[in-house]
C-alpha positions, -999 to 999 in steps of 0.1 A, spaced: -387 -610 -470 -375 -576 -484 -339 -571 -493 -322 -540 -479 -288 -525 -478 -270 -515 -446 -236 -497 -442 -215 -508 -413 -180 -498 -400 -154 -524 -412 -147 -535 -376 -184 -542 -369 -188 -562 -400 -157 -583 -392 -170 -590 -357 -204 -599 -371 -188 -623 -395 -168 -640 -367 -199 -642 -346 -220 -656 -375 -193 -683 -381 -192 -692 -344 -230 -696 -343 -233 -712 -377 -257 -686 -391 -255 -659 -417 -246 -622 -410 -281 -614 -423 -296 -636 -396 -277 -618 -369 -288 -585 -383 -324 -597 -383 -321 -608 -347 -306 -574 -338 -335 -556 -355 -361 -578 -337 -343 -571 -304 -344 -533 -309 -381 -533 -319 -391 -556 -291 -374 -534 -265 -395 -504 -278 -428 -522 -278 -452 -515 -251 -469 -546 -237 -507 -548 -240 -529 -547 -210 -535 -585 -215 -497 -592 -215 -493 -570 -183 -521 -589 -166 -506 -623 -176 -472 -612 -162 -487 -600 -129 -509 -631 -126 -478 -653 -131 -462 -637 -101 -492 -638 -77 -485 -662 -49 -451 -671 -62 -431 -655 -33 -437 -658 4 -425 -632 29 -433 -653 60 -451 -623 74 -488 -629 80 -497 -591 79 -478 -582 48 -509 -569 30 -517 -545 58 -481 -534 67 -464 -535 33 -454 -498 36 -439 -503 70 -418 -533 58 -407 -514 27 -395 -485 49 -376 -508 72 -359 -525 42 -349 -491 28 -335 -479 61 -314 -511 65 
């Protein structure tokens, strides 16, 4: 790990300290979690990850309509107009 220095407003540091105490972790750990969260939210998923996500959803939901593959646009339009 690499040590770094960060400047925070006093009220943010006070809230971080309270949160760290409540969770039983260090302020540094909360900052690391925050950095990971920001970086993960900016990361673009790989094609493999997108495929895995889509595959996990396939067949998971049932519309009860036997012609959904052919008439999906019609059903979508009806839902929007409701």
